N, C-alpha and C positions, 0 to 999 in steps of 0.2 A: 595495480590497485584501481587506477582511473578505468581501466578496461571493465571491471566488475561494476563500478559505479554507474556506468553507461549501459552496458550490454544486458545485465541482468533485468533492471526495470523495464528495458525494451523488450526483452523477451516476455516479461510479465504482462506487457501491454497487449500482447498477440492474442492470448486467450480471451482477453477482455472484449476484444472486438466482437466476439460472438455473442456479447450480450447486449446488442444494439436494440432488440425488441424489449428487453427488461429495462433498459434506459428510458425508452419512450413511455413504458407503462408507468415508470416512477415520476413521470412529469418532465424529464430532461429531453434533449434532442437526441434521437437515435444515432445520428451521425457523429455525435461526440465520442462514441465508443470506438470509432475508427481511427481517432487521433492519438498516436502513441504518447505516453507520459501523461498528456491531459486527461485520458480516459480514466486513468487511475485516480486523479484528482476528483472527477466527477463521481467516481465509484464510492469514494470516501464520504462524499456529500449525500449520496443516496442511501448509504447504510448508517448515516449519522455517527460517524466516528471522527474524533479530533483530527485536525489537519497536521498535528505532529507525527501522526501515523506515516505521513508521506516521508518524513525524514528517515523513518525506519526502512523504507523502501529503497533507500539509498545505501543501507549498511549491507555489504555483501553477506549472503547466506542467511542472515536474520530475515532479509526481505522476502525469501522464498517462504518462510513460515508464516510472516505476516500476511503475504498475499493468500496463502490457503485460508486463513482466518477471514479475510475480506471475501472470498468466494462463499464461505459458509454463511457469513451475515447476509450476503446478498440473496442467497435462496430462502433464508429465513424470513427476510422481507416479504416473500411470496408465500409464506405459510408453510415452507417445507422444514418441518422440524425433525423429521425421522433421520436416524444416523445414516441409512443407506443412501438417502437422497443427498444428504450433504457430502457423503463419500464420493458419489458420482459427480457432484459439482467440482471437487478438488482433483479427481483423478481424470475425468473426461468432461472437462468444461466446454470443449468444442462440440460436443454432442449434447450434453445435458443442458446448457444454457439456451441454445436455440430452441430445444424441445420445450422448456419451461415457458420461453417467451412466445411460443406459437399457439398455446393453448389458453383461450379466452377466460376460462374459469379461474386462473391464477392472477389475481390483481395485487398491486403493490399495497402494503400495510406500512405506513410510516411507523418506525420503532418508537417515535416520541408520542404518537397519538394512540398507538395500538400496543400496550404492554403484552409481552409474551407470556404464554402459559407457563406456569410453574412446573418444573420437571420433578418426577419422583426421585426417590433416593438412588434406585438402580440406574436411572438414566444419568444422574448427576455423577455417579462413580464411573460409569461406562464413559461419559464424555471426558472426565478427568484423565481416565486411563489411556484413552485414544490421544487426547492432548499430549500427555507425558511421552508416549511412544513416538509420536510424530516430532515433538521438540528434541527428544533425545537422539533420534535417528538423524535429524538434520545436523545437530552438534557434532554427533560422532563421525558423520560422512564428511562434513566440510570444514569443521573447526579444530577438534580436538578429541583424541580417543585414549582411553586407559589401556594400558598394556602391562603385562607381567613377564619378568624375565625367566624363561623356563630352563635354561642351560647355563653353563659356566663359561660359555665362549668369550664373554666380555669381562671376565673378572680380571683385576679387582676394581675396575672402573664402575661396572654394574654387576651386582651380585644376584645369585639365584635367590628368588623371593623378593626381588625389588618390584614394587608396584609404582609405575610411572606414567606421566602423561606425554603423548606424542602430538605435536602440533602439526596439523596438516596445512595450515595456512602459511607455514614458514616457507615451504616450496611452492605452494599452490595446491589446492585440493583437486583431485581427479573427479571426473563425471563417472559414476560406477558403470562397469561394463554390464553388470547384471543388476539393474535397478530394483527388481522385484525379488525380494528375499525375506526369510523369516527374520524378525528383529533381534539385534543383539547377539546373534550367533555369527560365526565366520562362514565356514563352507559346509558343515554338517549339522543335521538337526540334533538337538540336545538328547533325545531319547534313542538315538541310533548311532551306530559306528560308521554308517556308510551312507545313509539317506542324505541326499542333497538339500541344503537350506535355501536354494535358489532355483529359479527357472531360466532357461536359456532361450525361450522363444522370443523374448525381447532381449536384444543385446545392442548396447551402445558403443560407438567407436571411441578410441582413446581420445580425451580432451582434458587438458590440464588449464585451470584458471590461474591468473596471474597471483603470485604470492608475494610474501614480504621480502623474499630474497631468493637466491639460488643455493644448491648444495655446495658447501666449502670444504676444503681439505680439513680432515680431522672432526668433521661433525659425526655424531652419533646418529646413524640414520636407520629408520624402519623401512622394510621394503618386501615386496612380494617375492618369495623364493624363486629364482629364475628356473631351476631345475624341476620346479614342482608342476610344470605343464602336463606331465604325464606321470602317473604314479600307479602303484599296486595299492588296492584299497586294504589289503592284509597288512602292509607295512606302512601305509600312509607315506608322509615325508620323512619318517624316522630313517628309512632306508632309500636311498636314491634309485629310481627306476634305472637310470642309466648305468649304475653300478651293478644292479642286478643282471642287466643285459650283458655286460662285459664279463661277469663271472659265470653265469648259466646259460647265456645265449638267448636271442629273442624268440625263438620257437618254444623253448620250455616255459619261459617267463609268461608267455601269452596263453599257452595251452594247459599249463599245470595248476588248475585253479586251486587244487587242494593245498598247495603250498604258497602259491603267490595271489590267490584271489583273482578278482577282476582287474583289469588294466583300464584305468579310466583318464579322462582329461579334465583339466580345470581352466577356466577363464582367468586372466591375469589378476583380477581384484579378488578372487577366491582362492588363490595360491597362499600358501603358509606365510605368515609375517614373520621375518627374521629382523634381527638388529645386529649391526656391525658398525665399524668405524670407517668412513670414506677416507681412504689413504691415496687414492689416485683419481684425478679428475679428467674429463675428456681432454685428450691431447698430451697427457703426462706419459713418460716412460717409467715403467715399473720394473725393478730389479731387486732380488734378494741375494745376499751373499753371506754364508754362514749365519743365517738367521736374522742378519741385519738388513732392514728394508732401506732401499735407496729410491728416491723419487727425483727424477730429472738429474740423476748422477750424483746427487747429495744425500747423505744419510738423513732419514726421516726424524723429525722432531714430533714424535706423538704426544697428543694430549692426555690420554689416558695412562694407566699404569700398566705397563707391559709385562706379561708373564711369559716364561718358557718352561721347559721341563728340565729338571735337574736330577742328577744321580747323587745321592747323599750316602756316604759310606761312614759308619759309625763304629765304635768298638764292640758292637754287638747289641747295645741297648737301643730301645727306641727313643725318640724325641718327647720330651715331657709334654703332656696334653696342654699344660698351662702356657708353655712357648707356643704351641700351635695357635691357641686362642688368642695370645698377645699379638701375634702377626696375622691373625685372621686366615690361617692356612687351612683349607677345607679339603684340597685334593692331595691324599696321600696314599701310596700302595707300596707293598713289599716288592722288591726286585727279585732276581733268581737266587741271590745269596741271602743268607739270614741277617748279614750286617749291612745290607744295602736297601735304600728306600728311594723311591721316585717321588719328588715334590714338584708341584706346579706353583711357582712362585717368581717374583720379580728379582732382578738383579740386586737391588737394595736388602731384599729379605735374605738372598743367598749369602751376601757379604756377612749379614748378622749371624746366620746359622754357623758359618765357618768358624766363628769365635767361640762356639760352645765346646766344652771340655771333651765331650764323647763324640764329637764330629771329627773324622780323620781327613775326609776330602769331600769337595763338592764341585761337580762340573756339569756344565750345560750339555744335554744331549741332543745332538743335531745329526741330520742325515748328511753324509758326505757329498761333496759336488760331484756331479757326473753319474750318481747313482739313480737311475730312473725308478720313479714311483708311478705305475700306470694309472693310479686313481688322481693324480694330480693333472690339472688343465694344462695342455689340451688333449691330454690321453694319447699321445702319439711319440713313436720312437724317434721322430724327426727332433723332438725337444725333450732330451733326457733330464727332466727337472723334477725336484722334489719340494717338499714344503719349506726347506731352509736354504735352497739354492734354485733360484727361478729367474727366468728372463735372461736379458732385458726385452721388454715387449711394450708396444704402444698401446695406450687406452684410446679406443676409437672415438672420434668426434664428428658430429654431424657436418657434412660437407667435405670431410677428408678423403682423400683417395689413396687406396693402398694396391700394391702389385698382388695379383692373384694367380698362383700357380700350384702345383700339387704340393709344394712344400709349405706355402703360406696358408693354404686352404684350411688345415685343421685349426688354425687360430681363428678364423672368421667364418667358417662354414655355418655354425650355430646361430651366429649373428644374422647371416643373410637369409637363412631358411626359417628359423623359429621366431625371430624377433622382427624381421622386416619383411617377412612374408613372400620371399622369392624361392623359386624352385631351382635347385643346384643339382647339376648332374655331371659326371666325370666320364668322358669317352675317348679312349685311345690317348690318353695323357691330356686331353683338352677340357677345359672347364666351360660349361654352359650354365648361364644365369637366366632363367625363364626362356630357355630355348636358344638364347644368343651366345655364341662363343665369346668369352671375356677373359682378358689378361689383367683386369683392374676392377676395383669395385668402390664406388663412393657411398659412405655411410649416411643413412637418412636421419639417425638418432644419435644423441649423445649417449655415452656409456660410462659406468664408474667402476672403480676397483675398490672392493670393501673387504676388510679383514677384521677378525676378532682380536681384541687386546690380549687374550689368552692364547698366545700364538700356536702353542702346541697342542691345544684342545679346542680347535675351532674348525668347523667345516666352513669355508668362506670362498672368495674368488680364486684362491689357489686350487680348489677342488672343482668348482663349477662354472668358473670364468666370469665374464663381464656381467654387469647389472645394468639393464637398459633404462632410460629414463621413464618409461612408462611403468615400470616397476617400483619406482620411488613412491613411497606412502608419506612419509613425514619425518620430522626431526624430533628426537628424545630431548625433552627440555627439563623435566622436573621429576624427582623421586619423592612421592608424597608419604610412602611407607615402605619400611623394609623389614621382612620377617625371615629369621633364620629357619629353614625347614628341618634342621637337625636338632632343634632344641624346643623344649616344652614351653607352655604359656607363661609359666611362673619361673623359668630358669633361663631367662635371657632371649625369648623368642624374638621380641621386638628390638631391632637394632636401632636404637634412638640416635645414634651418632650418624647412622647412614640414612635416616629418614629427614624428609623436609629439606632437600638439597637440590641444587641446580646440576643437572648433567654435564660433565666435562669430557 
């Protein structure tokens, strides 16, 4: 946090340097504009704003918005009232401020002595809208963002229809990779299924500001979908591009546009937002035995309500809907036999259902150890893992070195190539990283292992692997509203007991 208090005001001082001619026209000394921090104080005096504004310049992220207002007020002191001129002052101060200062016809108008012209209603509304958009964009980018739970992968901790707030300041907000984008949408324009909402001709490198803390084990974390770097615009992130490649082959996926559409790439900040629970921190060893998660050799004590898939055998009758409502069971389907049902429930609920008179048996449905699921990370026969029997495997930590050979490469190749930007080649059984033969690799970033609480209905790290630090968006902190998508407005749609609650 101290980093933000010092660095951001310093960064704001830099464009103010280009206002030295305006400082001189306002009766101050031009070289005052060249003095970091002090030039912001002088600027406040010129635009006749109270000095408590300077305190706001020390508040992370709020200071960016305040400084924009200061630049607008500065050019207004020189008679620049049009919206486009004020926009140029905010977006291109290093160009527009020297231009304004170089023209003799623009002189300083003291706001106290020269009241400004009254704006018309259209301009008042336009200014208010621009103000609201800028303010909301800053808050959404750097402080907190609203998010909706779209799938059941986190049930019953977080439900489909939960509206929650995600704190970006908890782990430190990221500088947007694509700073120029249509406001309030993610990656696609609202009137299109495929049109990008952002431009890539301005692209910023990854940088994360200091936050209130770091990712901790069992946090509910929002992150950019790691496997969303490449995708079919026909399926978007609903079907993994890499799954399509494994099933249909690269040549067909890239050339059969009728079935797969165009293959596109997305920058990190425009990949789909997912929410899962962090169960593995950098340096942890992850293992799953018979659906039980082990972290560093010990059974994991998860914060959320963990669900699995259970086979329920009855006397032929279905479970009473009132009982389903009582235990908030939303995922049920019939199995192959008429007296069998598949439920996604917790162990506690399974024990309750076992006591029902029409239930003959109930058992957890797991994949046996040693049965390879090719859709499970790392998608290699060297590792015959499935979602219920997985690992052990190390979660990479920055600075950690691992052995690199043809056996370990499937675990780390995507990290080296896709996340850390190195070229990987295998020739005659030898591994080359950026053209250099390598038998080891040292990680540059921290990585995390994230899983859904609904373990048998969650595409998570077991499917697409590690989550890099630069993909972490924020921490889910508060559910302010919960709506049941399967109920009407007057029949229990609002889940009052699940609204206005902290995320655990």
